[in-house]
Structures are given as C-alpha cells and as structure tokens.
N, C-alpha and C positions, 0 to 999 in steps of 0.2 A: 407628766403634769396630773396628779387627781387635785380636786378642789371638793373644801368638805366645807361645812358651816351650818347654820340652819336657814331654813328656806323661808325665813322673814328679812332674810338681810338682803336687804335691796342692791348693796353695794355688791356683795355674793354674786348674786346673780346676774349684775352687767357684765363682773368681769367670767365669768361661768361662760354668758353669750360670745363674748370677743375673745377669750384662749379655746372655747370648745372648735373653731374653724382652724385652730393651730394642732386640733388634737385631743386637748385637755379633757381627762375623764370628770363629767359634774355628777361626784355625788352629794352636791348640796342636798340639805334635807332628808336624805335618807338611811345614813349611817348612824347608829347606835355605837355605843361603848366598843360592842365588843369586835365592831365591825373596823371601829376607827383604829382599835389596835392590831385587827388584821391587817389593813390599811398600812399604817405606821411598819409593823414586823417586816414590809415589804418593801419601804422606800428608803430611799438612799440618804436622803436627809429633808429636815423638815423646815420648813418657811413659813411664819407668819407670827401673829401677834400674843404676846405672853397672854396665855389664855391655858384651859383645860386641857385642847389637844399638846400646847406646846409641852407642858407639863409633864403628859401621858409620854411624849416622845423622849421628853430626859430620862424619866424613869426607864426607860427602855435602851439607854444607853445610844441613842444617836445623836449624829450632828444635827445641830439646830440653829438656824438661822430666826433670831426672834427682834421682830420691828417694832419699835415702842412707837408711843402716839406723840 
C-alpha cells in the first residue's frame, strides 16, 4: 500500500501514522505528478476519492475504487 496526498491533509497524515506500522509506504507530500504517474503505473488498483489522482489512474487504464463523500 502506498499513500499519496497533500502534506497539509491532517486526515491523510493520521492514516499514514496508523498504516505505517502495517508496512504502508508514506509518500504524502513528496510526490509530484510525474512521481505519481510512476507509482500508479506500478500499482494493481487505485483506491481513493474522486480527484486528480483518480482521473490519472483511470486515464492509465487502472482498476479503480472511487470512494464518494
């Protein structure tokens, strides 16, 4: 599991802290668009909210689970 997002997202940081112990890789706040494409190209599935990264995942032809608010 790889976590991406904005470094100012407190919920994402809390999730990263909780999942870090389970082996999640925390890339929150350190991925630009190019790095995100690289991460997505290596991923099996995208799980997230309807956002820019979700649109990118769909454009790459990935299987995606989009979570609504």
